C-alpha positions as CSV (number, residue, x, y, z in Angstrom):
1,X,47.6,26.5,-18.8
2,X,50.1,24.0,-19.7
3,X,53.6,25.8,-20.0
4,X,56.2,25.0,-22.8
5,X,58.1,21.7,-21.5
6,X,61.4,23.7,-23.5
7,X,61.5,25.5,-20.4
8,X,62.0,22.5,-18.1
9,X,65.4,22.7,-16.8
10,X,65.4,19.5,-15.2
11,X,63.9,17.0,-18.0
12,X,66.6,14.3,-17.2
13,X,65.7,14.1,-13.9
14,X,62.1,14.0,-14.8
15,X,62.1,11.6,-17.4
16,X,64.6,8.7,-15.2
17,X,61.9,9.2,-12.2
18,X,59.1,8.6,-14.8
19,X,60.9,5.6,-16.3
20,X,61.9,3.8,-12.9
21,X,57.9,3.8,-12.3
22,X,58.1,1.1,-15.2
23,X,60.2,-1.1,-13.0
24,X,57.2,-1.8,-10.9
25,X,55.4,-2.9,-13.7
26,X,55.2,-6.2,-15.9
27,X,56.8,-5.7,-19.4
28,X,57.2,-7.8,-22.3
29,X,60.3,-8.0,-24.8
30,X,58.6,-5.5,-27.0
31,X,58.0,-3.0,-24.8
32,X,61.9,-3.0,-24.0
33,X,62.8,-2.7,-27.7
34,X,60.2,0.7,-27.9
35,X,62.0,2.3,-25.3
36,X,65.2,2.1,-26.5
37,X,63.9,2.8,-30.3
38,X,65.9,5.9,-31.6
39,X,64.2,6.3,-35.2
40,X,66.3,8.0,-38.0
41,X,64.8,9.4,-41.1
42,X,66.6,7.7,-44.0
43,X,66.8,9.8,-47.2
44,X,65.7,8.6,-50.6
45,X,67.7,8.4,-53.4
46,X,66.7,9.1,-57.5
47,X,68.5,7.6,-60.3
48,X,70.0,10.0,-62.4
49,X,69.9,10.8,-66.0
50,X,68.4,7.3,-66.9
51,X,67.9,7.4,-70.9
52,X,64.5,7.7,-72.0
53,X,62.4,5.7,-74.3
54,X,58.6,6.6,-75.5
55,X,56.2,4.3,-76.5
56,X,54.2,5.3,-79.3
57,X,51.6,4.1,-81.5
58,X,47.9,4.9,-82.4
59,X,45.3,3.7,-79.9
60,X,44.4,0.2,-78.8
61,X,47.8,-1.5,-80.3
62,X,48.4,-2.6,-76.9
63,X,51.1,0.1,-75.5
64,X,50.3,0.0,-71.7
65,X,50.2,-3.8,-72.0
66,X,53.7,-3.8,-73.4
67,X,55.1,-1.2,-70.9
68,X,53.3,-3.6,-67.9
69,X,55.2,-6.7,-69.6
70,X,58.6,-4.4,-69.9
71,X,58.3,-3.2,-66.0
72,X,57.2,-6.6,-64.9
73,X,54.1,-5.5,-63.1
74,X,50.7,-4.0,-63.7
75,X,51.5,-0.7,-63.5
76,X,49.6,1.2,-66.4
77,X,45.9,1.1,-66.7
78,X,44.8,-1.9,-69.1
79,X,41.1,-1.9,-70.7
80,X,40.0,-3.4,-73.9
81,X,38.9,-0.1,-75.5
82,X,41.0,2.6,-77.0
83,X,41.9,6.0,-75.3
84,X,42.4,4.6,-71.9
85,X,45.8,6.2,-71.3
86,X,45.8,10.0,-71.9
87,X,49.0,11.5,-70.2
88,X,52.8,10.9,-70.8
89,X,53.5,8.4,-67.7
90,X,57.0,7.4,-66.8
91,X,58.0,4.1,-65.3
92,X,61.6,3.1,-64.2
93,X,62.7,-0.1,-66.3
94,X,65.6,-2.1,-66.7
95,X,67.0,-4.9,-69.2
96,X,70.2,-6.5,-69.3
97,X,71.7,-4.4,-66.3
98,X,71.1,-1.3,-68.0
99,X,68.6,1.1,-66.5
100,X,65.9,3.3,-68.4
101,X,62.9,5.1,-68.2
102,X,59.8,4.2,-70.0
103,X,57.3,6.6,-70.9
104,X,53.7,5.5,-71.9
105,X,51.6,7.5,-74.1
106,X,48.4,7.9,-75.3
107,X,47.3,6.6,-78.9
108,X,48.2,9.1,-81.7
109,X,45.6,9.6,-84.4
110,X,45.2,12.3,-87.2
111,X,42.9,14.8,-87.0
112,X,41.6,14.6,-84.0
113,X,39.8,17.4,-81.9
114,X,39.1,18.1,-78.1
115,X,40.8,15.8,-75.4
116,X,41.6,13.4,-77.9
117,X,44.1,16.2,-79.8
118,X,45.4,16.8,-76.2
119,X,46.2,13.2,-75.7
120,X,48.1,13.1,-79.2
121,X,49.8,16.4,-78.3
122,X,51.2,14.6,-75.6
123,X,52.4,11.8,-77.6
124,X,54.4,14.1,-79.4
125,X,55.9,16.0,-76.7
126,X,57.1,12.4,-75.5
127,X,58.8,11.9,-78.4
128,X,60.6,15.5,-78.5
129,X,61.5,14.4,-74.8
130,X,62.9,10.9,-75.8
131,X,66.5,9.4,-76.7
132,X,64.3,6.7,-78.7
133,X,61.2,5.9,-79.7
134,X,59.5,2.0,-79.6
135,X,56.8,2.1,-82.3
136,X,54.2,-0.2,-81.4
137,X,52.0,-1.7,-84.3
138,X,49.3,-4.2,-84.2
139,X,50.5,-6.9,-86.6
140,X,46.9,-8.4,-87.2
141,X,45.7,-5.3,-88.9
142,X,48.8,-4.1,-90.9
143,X,50.1,-0.6,-91.9
144,X,47.0,1.7,-91.4
145,X,47.3,5.6,-92.8
146,X,47.8,6.5,-89.0
147,X,50.9,3.9,-88.7
148,X,51.8,5.7,-91.9
149,X,51.8,9.3,-90.4
150,X,53.5,8.1,-87.4
151,X,56.5,7.1,-88.9
152,X,56.5,10.6,-91.1
153,X,56.5,12.2,-87.9
154,X,59.3,9.7,-85.9
155,X,61.8,10.7,-89.2
156,X,61.1,14.1,-88.7
157,X,62.2,14.0,-85.0
158,X,65.5,12.1,-86.2
159,X,65.1,9.5,-83.0
160,X,66.3,5.9,-83.2
161,X,63.0,4.0,-83.8
162,X,62.5,0.5,-82.7
163,X,59.5,-1.4,-84.6
164,X,57.4,-3.9,-82.4
165,X,54.8,-5.7,-84.2
166,X,52.5,-6.4,-81.4
167,X,49.7,-9.5,-81.0
168,X,51.9,-12.0,-82.7
169,X,50.7,-14.8,-80.4
170,X,52.0,-17.5,-82.5
171,X,54.5,-18.7,-85.1
172,X,51.7,-18.7,-87.8
173,X,51.1,-15.0,-87.4
174,X,54.7,-14.2,-88.0
175,X,54.4,-13.5,-91.6
176,X,51.8,-10.8,-90.7
177,X,54.8,-9.0,-89.2
178,X,57.1,-9.3,-92.0
179,X,55.1,-6.8,-93.9
180,X,56.0,-3.8,-91.5
181,X,59.4,-4.1,-93.1
182,X,57.5,-1.6,-96.0
183,X,57.7,1.2,-93.7
184,X,61.3,1.7,-93.8
185,X,62.2,2.1,-90.1
186,X,63.9,-1.3,-89.8
187,X,63.4,-5.0,-88.8
188,X,59.9,-5.4,-87.0
189,X,60.0,-7.4,-84.0
190,X,57.2,-9.9,-83.4
191,X,55.9,-9.8,-80.2
192,X,52.8,-10.7,-77.9
193,X,53.0,-8.2,-75.1
194,X,49.9,-10.0,-73.5
195,X,52.1,-13.3,-73.4
196,X,55.4,-12.0,-73.5
197,X,56.5,-13.8,-76.4
198,X,59.4,-12.4,-78.1
199,X,59.7,-9.4,-75.9
200,X,63.3,-10.5,-75.1
201,X,65.0,-9.9,-78.4
202,X,63.2,-6.5,-78.6
203,X,64.3,-5.2,-75.5
204,X,67.9,-6.3,-76.7
205,X,67.4,-3.9,-79.5
206,X,66.1,-1.1,-77.4
207,X,69.2,-1.3,-75.0
208,X,71.5,-1.1,-78.3
209,X,69.6,1.8,-79.5
210,X,69.6,3.9,-76.1
211,X,73.0,6.3,-75.5
212,X,74.7,5.4,-72.6
213,X,73.8,8.7,-70.9
214,X,70.7,10.5,-71.8
215,X,70.9,13.7,-73.8
216,X,67.2,14.8,-72.6
217,X,66.8,13.4,-69.0
218,X,67.9,15.8,-66.2
219,X,70.6,14.2,-63.4
220,X,68.7,13.6,-60.3
221,X,69.9,15.3,-56.9
222,X,71.7,13.2,-54.2
223,X,69.0,13.3,-52.1
224,X,65.5,12.4,-53.7
225,X,63.1,15.6,-54.1
226,X,60.2,15.7,-51.9
227,X,57.3,13.7,-53.3
228,X,53.7,15.4,-52.9
229,X,50.8,14.0,-54.5
230,X,47.9,16.1,-55.9
231,X,44.6,14.1,-54.7
232,X,40.8,15.2,-54.7
233,X,37.5,14.4,-56.7
234,X,37.6,14.7,-60.4
235,X,37.6,17.9,-62.1
236,X,38.9,20.0,-59.4
237,X,42.0,21.4,-61.2
238,X,44.7,18.9,-60.0
239,X,46.3,18.8,-63.9
240,X,45.6,22.5,-64.3
241,X,47.8,22.9,-60.9
242,X,50.4,20.7,-62.0
243,X,50.7,22.6,-65.6
244,X,50.5,26.0,-63.5
245,X,53.5,25.2,-61.5
246,X,55.3,23.6,-64.1
247,X,54.8,26.3,-66.3
248,X,53.9,24.3,-69.3
249,X,51.6,21.8,-70.4
250,X,53.0,18.7,-69.1
251,X,49.2,16.9,-68.7
252,X,46.4,16.3,-70.3
253,X,43.6,19.2,-69.0
254,X,40.0,19.2,-70.3
255,X,36.4,19.5,-69.1
256,X,35.8,16.3,-69.1
257,X,35.7,14.8,-65.6
258,X,38.3,12.0,-64.8
259,X,41.0,12.9,-67.8
260,X,43.3,11.6,-65.8
261,X,43.9,8.0,-65.6
262,X,47.0,7.1,-64.5
263,X,49.5,9.1,-61.7
264,X,52.2,11.3,-63.8
265,X,55.4,11.8,-62.3
266,X,57.0,15.2,-62.8
267,X,59.9,16.9,-61.3
268,X,59.5,20.6,-61.0
269,X,61.5,23.2,-59.6
270,X,59.9,25.9,-57.4
271,X,61.9,28.8,-55.8
272,X,65.1,27.0,-56.7
273,X,64.1,23.6,-54.9
274,X,63.1,20.4,-56.9
275,X,60.2,18.5,-56.1
276,X,58.6,15.3,-57.6
277,X,54.7,16.0,-58.0
278,X,52.7,13.2,-58.7
279,X,49.1,13.8,-60.7
280,X,46.7,11.1,-59.6
281,X,43.6,10.2,-61.1
282,X,40.1,11.8,-59.4
283,X,38.6,9.7,-56.9
284,X,35.0,9.3,-57.5
285,X,34.0,7.0,-55.0
286,X,35.3,4.1,-52.7
287,X,37.6,1.9,-55.0
288,X,35.2,-1.5,-54.3
289,X,32.2,0.9,-56.2
290,X,34.5,1.6,-59.2
291,X,34.7,-0.5,-62.2
292,X,36.9,-0.8,-65.4
293,X,39.5,2.0,-65.7
294,X,38.0,4.1,-62.5
295,X,38.7,0.7,-60.7
296,X,42.5,0.5,-61.7
297,X,42.8,4.5,-61.4
298,X,41.6,4.6,-58.1
299,X,43.8,1.7,-56.9
300,X,46.6,3.4,-58.5
301,X,45.8,7.0,-56.5
302,X,45.9,5.0,-53.6
303,X,49.4,3.5,-54.0
304,X,50.7,7.3,-55.3
305,X,49.7,8.2,-51.9
306,X,51.1,5.6,-50.4
307,X,54.3,6.8,-52.6
308,X,54.4,10.5,-51.5
309,X,55.3,12.2,-48.3
310,X,52.8,14.8,-48.5
311,X,49.4,15.0,-50.3
312,X,47.7,18.7,-51.8
313,X,44.1,17.7,-51.5
314,X,42.3,19.8,-53.8
315,X,38.9,20.9,-53.2
316,X,36.5,23.3,-55.6
317,X,35.9,25.9,-53.9
318,X,32.9,26.9,-56.2
319,X,31.1,23.7,-54.8
320,X,30.1,23.0,-51.8
321,X,32.4,20.5,-49.3
322,X,31.3,16.9,-50.3
323,X,31.2,13.6,-48.5
324,X,33.7,12.4,-50.7
325,X,36.1,15.6,-50.4
326,X,36.2,14.6,-46.5
327,X,36.5,10.5,-47.3
328,X,39.8,11.6,-49.7
329,X,41.0,13.6,-47.1
330,X,40.7,10.9,-44.6
331,X,42.2,8.3,-46.7
332,X,45.3,10.7,-47.0
333,X,45.2,10.3,-42.6
334,X,44.9,6.7,-42.7
335,X,48.2,6.4,-44.6
336,X,50.2,8.7,-42.6
337,X,50.9,11.2,-44.8
338,X,51.5,14.8,-44.3
339,X,48.5,17.0,-45.9
340,X,47.8,20.8,-47.2
341,X,44.3,21.2,-48.0
342,X,44.2,23.6,-51.1
343,X,40.8,25.4,-52.0
344,X,41.3,26.2,-55.9
345,X,38.9,28.1,-58.2
346,X,39.0,30.6,-55.3
347,X,38.3,33.6,-58.0
348,X,35.0,31.9,-59.0
349,X,33.5,32.5,-56.1
350,X,32.1,35.6,-54.3
351,X,32.2,36.8,-50.6
352,X,29.1,34.9,-49.3
353,X,30.1,31.9,-50.9
354,X,33.5,31.9,-49.3
355,X,32.4,32.7,-45.7
356,X,29.5,29.7,-46.1
357,X,32.9,27.4,-47.2
358,X,34.7,28.7,-44.1
359,X,32.0,27.6,-42.0
360,X,31.3,24.2,-43.8
361,X,35.0,23.2,-43.8
362,X,35.2,24.4,-39.8
363,X,32.3,21.9,-39.5
364,X,33.1,19.0,-41.6
365,X,36.9,18.9,-40.5
366,X,36.4,19.0,-36.9
367,X,38.4,16.1,-36.1
368,X,41.3,18.0,-38.7
369,X,42.1,21.5,-37.3
370,X,45.6,20.9,-38.0
371,X,45.7,20.9,-41.6
372,X,47.0,23.9,-42.9
373,X,44.5,25.6,-45.4
374,X,46.0,27.6,-49.0
375,X,43.3,29.6,-51.4
376,X,44.3,29.4,-55.1
377,X,43.6,29.8,-58.5
378,X,45.0,27.0,-60.5
379,X,43.6,28.8,-63.6
380,X,45.5,32.5,-62.8
381,X,48.5,31.2,-60.8
382,X,46.5,33.5,-58.1
383,X,48.7,32.3,-54.3
384,X,50.2,28.9,-55.8
385,X,53.2,30.8,-54.6
386,X,52.1,30.0,-51.0
387,X,52.2,26.6,-51.4
388,X,56.0,25.9,-51.4
389,X,55.8,27.2,-47.8
390,X,52.8,25.0,-46.8
391,X,54.3,22.0,-47.8
392,X,57.7,22.8,-45.9
393,X,56.0,23.2,-43.0
394,X,53.9,20.2,-43.3
395,X,56.9,18.0,-43.9
396,X,58.9,19.5,-41.0
397,X,56.0,18.4,-38.8
398,X,55.6,15.1,-40.5
399,X,59.4,14.5,-39.5
400,X,59.4,16.4,-36.3
401,X,60.7,13.7,-33.3
402,X,60.7,14.8,-29.6
403,X,63.4,14.0,-27.3
404,X,62.2,11.1,-24.8
405,X,63.4,13.7,-22.1
406,X,61.0,16.4,-23.6
407,X,58.2,14.2,-24.1
408,X,58.0,12.9,-20.5
409,X,58.7,16.1,-18.6
410,X,55.5,17.5,-21.0
411,X,53.5,14.2,-19.8
412,X,54.5,14.7,-16.2
413,X,53.1,18.3,-16.4
414,X,49.9,17.7,-18.2
415,X,49.2,14.3,-16.0
416,X,49.5,17.0,-12.8
417,X,47.5,19.7,-14.2
418,X,44.7,17.6,-15.6
419,X,44.8,14.0,-14.1
420,X,42.6,11.4,-16.1
421,X,39.0,11.0,-14.3
422,X,38.4,8.5,-11.6
423,X,36.2,5.3,-13.0
424,X,35.1,2.4,-11.0
425,X,37.1,3.8,-8.0
426,X,40.2,3.7,-10.0
427,X,42.3,6.7,-12.0
428,X,44.7,5.3,-14.2
429,X,48.0,7.1,-14.8
430,X,50.5,7.3,-17.6
431,X,54.2,5.8,-16.5
432,X,56.4,6.7,-19.3
433,X,56.0,7.8,-23.0
434,X,58.0,7.4,-25.9
435,X,58.4,8.6,-29.8
436,X,58.4,5.5,-31.5
437,X,58.7,6.9,-35.1
438,X,58.4,9.5,-37.4
439,X,56.7,10.0,-41.0
440,X,54.0,10.4,-39.5
441,X,55.1,11.1,-35.8
442,X,54.2,7.9,-33.8
443,X,53.5,7.8,-29.8
444,X,53.7,5.0,-27.4
445,X,52.4,5.9,-23.8
446,X,52.7,3.1,-21.1
447,X,49.8,3.4,-18.2
448,X,48.7,1.7,-15.5
449,X,45.1,1.4,-16.9
450,X,43.1,2.0,-19.6
451,X,42.7,6.0,-21.0
452,X,39.6,6.6,-22.4
453,X,39.7,8.1,-26.1
454,X,38.5,11.5,-25.2
455,X,41.6,11.9,-22.5
456,X,43.8,10.3,-25.7
457,X,42.1,13.3,-27.9
458,X,43.2,15.6,-24.8
459,X,46.4,14.8,-24.8
460,X,46.8,14.9,-28.8
461,X,45.5,18.5,-28.7
462,X,47.9,19.2,-25.9
463,X,50.8,17.6,-27.6
464,X,49.9,19.7,-30.7
465,X,49.6,23.0,-28.7
466,X,52.9,22.6,-27.5
467,X,54.5,21.2,-30.8
468,X,52.8,22.7,-33.3
469,X,52.5,19.7,-35.9
470,X,50.5,21.4,-38.4
471,X,49.8,19.2,-41.7
472,X,50.5,15.8,-40.1
473,X,48.6,13.0,-38.5
474,X,50.0,11.8,-35.4
475,X,49.7,8.6,-33.9
476,X,49.1,7.9,-30.2
477,X,48.9,4.2,-28.6
478,X,48.6,3.0,-25.0
479,X,50.1,-0.1,-23.7
480,X,48.3,-1.0,-20.3
481,X,50.6,-2.4,-18.1
482,X,49.7,-4.7,-14.8
483,X,51.9,-3.6,-11.7
484,X,54.5,-6.8,-10.5
485,X,53.0,-9.3,-8.0
486,X,55.1,-9.4,-5.0
């Protein structure tokens, strides 16, 4: 059995001996750079307490299009039909040197029920949690009864209101915007969110209305909170889990699969520590097989995984493990992110189903035995307190750095006990190893010949047995180098 390399007292001598072996082989400049590399983890900082601007209006007036225009890129899902946006979605924005947070909301309507009522509730919460409100109206339609109800709602909130008369695509249509003075909330700014017309004057007014310091935004910490993405198929309970952890209804939850469209960022304090959770759209299928809002939602989910440090992959314990579940986990691995497998709805399954799921996970995830699994019920909160420890463990492994001395002592012991098989009369050997990165841990091995994939997997397994690496993928690449000619 391979011993722990921490027991070695001559690690430095071991590494010098193995490093000297490389002098007899042809190296390139890039190799020398790798041998001297000492990766560091750079903390991510969060802007503190930026003023909050909520974008409010009835469905299909162009709120998300205007959000994309202000932010300067396509961050919000836009489609030519009402009801695409459902949750409160925050985006950092800047104008005239002033930073602020833009909150896109779903359309507000009167007398709605079901999911539309939940969307309207989220819009009302956005008003309460804002420093000012940007009311967007369709100037080509004029003032509707819904618009008047929204204005009444805004008056009762006491928040400053900036009125955007959207879809004014030409000077000839500016007369339509003038009719909006009748609402009594101030000057209507004629704009075209699609073409950018008039948005500069609108943003000048926004900056003047926003306070110097936010009355609602929490000041961010000096070092950014850990970023955790909630991913999985539709209707596995991602939004329910976010609401449970937050202790309030932060996002829309409904039985309709695919309720979430845009990634929703929420700062949540757990056990005295601040975390940033990103609720994402359920991944139905491969991105290139999606269309419409689902296509853009899938792209944003991919981006959310890339921007996160760890992913909580949720599966429905009451359903058999599907190919899509495994594909989503592989997507997290390919992105190089730490991962925790969360079996939700555990309270809905009987003992027989649980045993069957255990066997299925062991069979289907044979290539990912390092993933920690937590069984929970987001609906009742059962065992959700175990997630903090699992996330900490995965992130600690994700950031693990092994010294070059200990790594080569480990490799020397491994090769001595289990040399590579002889192939074609030759036996390749590992000359030297170094860790070239963290988040996730990445290793480069210099070898005298090609190392078979089975032997590479053996190295990874032994590396995990020795240094744990629970909850994180690791990358091992091999550089084959020829002996110098005399």
